[in-house]
C-alpha positions as MATLAB code, in Angstrom:
seq = 'MGTFRTDLVVDDTVLLELNTSPQLEPSDAAQTLNALRATGLQVGLVLNLGPRPGIRRLIATGRQCRGPHDNNHDAIPRGSAADARSSA';
ca = [
      -4.365  -12.872  -12.280;
      -1.870  -13.405   -9.573;
      -2.184  -12.643   -6.059;
      -0.351  -11.588   -3.097;
       0.068  -11.149    1.409;
       0.064   -7.064    2.070;
       2.032   -6.807    4.940;
       0.142   -5.447    7.545;
      -3.525   -3.516    7.483;
      -5.037   -1.208   10.176;
      -8.505   -1.098   11.172;
      -9.475   -2.394    7.750;
      -8.232    1.877    6.412;
      -4.505    2.172    6.242;
      -2.118   -0.572    4.056;
       2.308   -0.990    5.952;
       4.490   -1.955    3.736;
       7.791   -2.852    5.802;
      11.141   -3.089    4.238;
      14.490   -3.254    5.854;
      16.573   -1.718    2.297;
      19.739    0.475    3.055;
      16.957    3.583    2.907;
      13.474    4.132    0.219;
      13.265    3.629   -3.210;
      11.013    4.884   -4.744;
      10.197    1.200   -6.649;
       9.321    0.441   -2.917;
       5.992    3.341   -2.930;
       5.789    2.198   -7.398;
       4.393   -0.491   -4.535;
       2.234    0.609   -2.098;
       1.091    2.705   -4.161;
       0.129   -1.298   -5.862;
      -1.445   -2.885   -3.582;
      -3.506    0.676   -2.725;
      -4.819    0.346   -6.784;
      -5.190   -3.531   -5.434;
      -7.281   -3.521   -2.053;
      -8.511    0.109   -2.865;
      -7.399    1.283    0.490;
      -6.721    4.470    0.183;
      -3.742    5.316    3.021;
      -0.294    2.999    2.580;
       2.926    3.710    4.980;
       5.905    2.372    3.776;
       8.237    1.783    6.969;
      11.351    1.667    7.149;
      13.783   -0.309    9.751;
      17.135   -0.169    7.448;
      20.401    1.099    8.941;
      18.357    4.852    6.732;
      15.512    4.299    9.075;
      12.273    6.809    7.214;
       8.732    6.324    6.475;
       6.903    8.172    3.864;
       3.103    8.214    3.533;
       1.265    7.170   -0.045;
      -2.786    8.441   -0.783;
      -4.339    6.702   -3.544;
      -7.636    8.243   -4.903;
     -10.155    7.024   -7.661;
     -12.887    5.076   -7.741;
     -12.223    1.865   -6.540;
     -11.376    2.740   -2.567;
     -12.544    0.557   -0.322;
     -15.298    1.489    2.797;
     -13.223    0.701    6.376;
     -15.485   -2.043    6.702;
     -15.032   -4.117    3.523;
     -12.963   -7.648    4.401;
     -10.959   -9.838    1.932;
      -7.232   -8.375    2.477;
      -5.865  -12.671    2.060;
      -5.661  -13.015   -1.508;
      -6.408   -9.757   -3.775;
      -5.952   -9.582   -7.618;
      -3.723   -7.878   -8.952;
      -4.461   -5.205  -11.893;
      -7.560   -3.245  -10.513;
      -7.354    0.293  -12.071;
      -7.524    3.283   -9.423;
      -5.560    6.503   -9.732;
      -3.274    7.338   -7.531;
      -1.282   10.400   -6.469;
       1.359   10.239   -3.551;
       2.475   12.785   -1.144;
       5.425   12.605    1.480;
];
């Protein structure tokens, strides 16, 4: 199993992924949903700060959602299984 670090977690509640590509791509949402599954957080935002700025909100639902006071964002194993669904 590998590890990863998120770009930013706000108040142990919202995962932020920062991007500087020309525009938001479907792979950006997929990466954030995978990070939500791995962390157990429910809400993620993808912020594109490139030439075409944009924001995409993603919501994960499932059994492994974390509470607001759970810690340990430093090294989180990849691949935990939670169902996820996105909305823009």
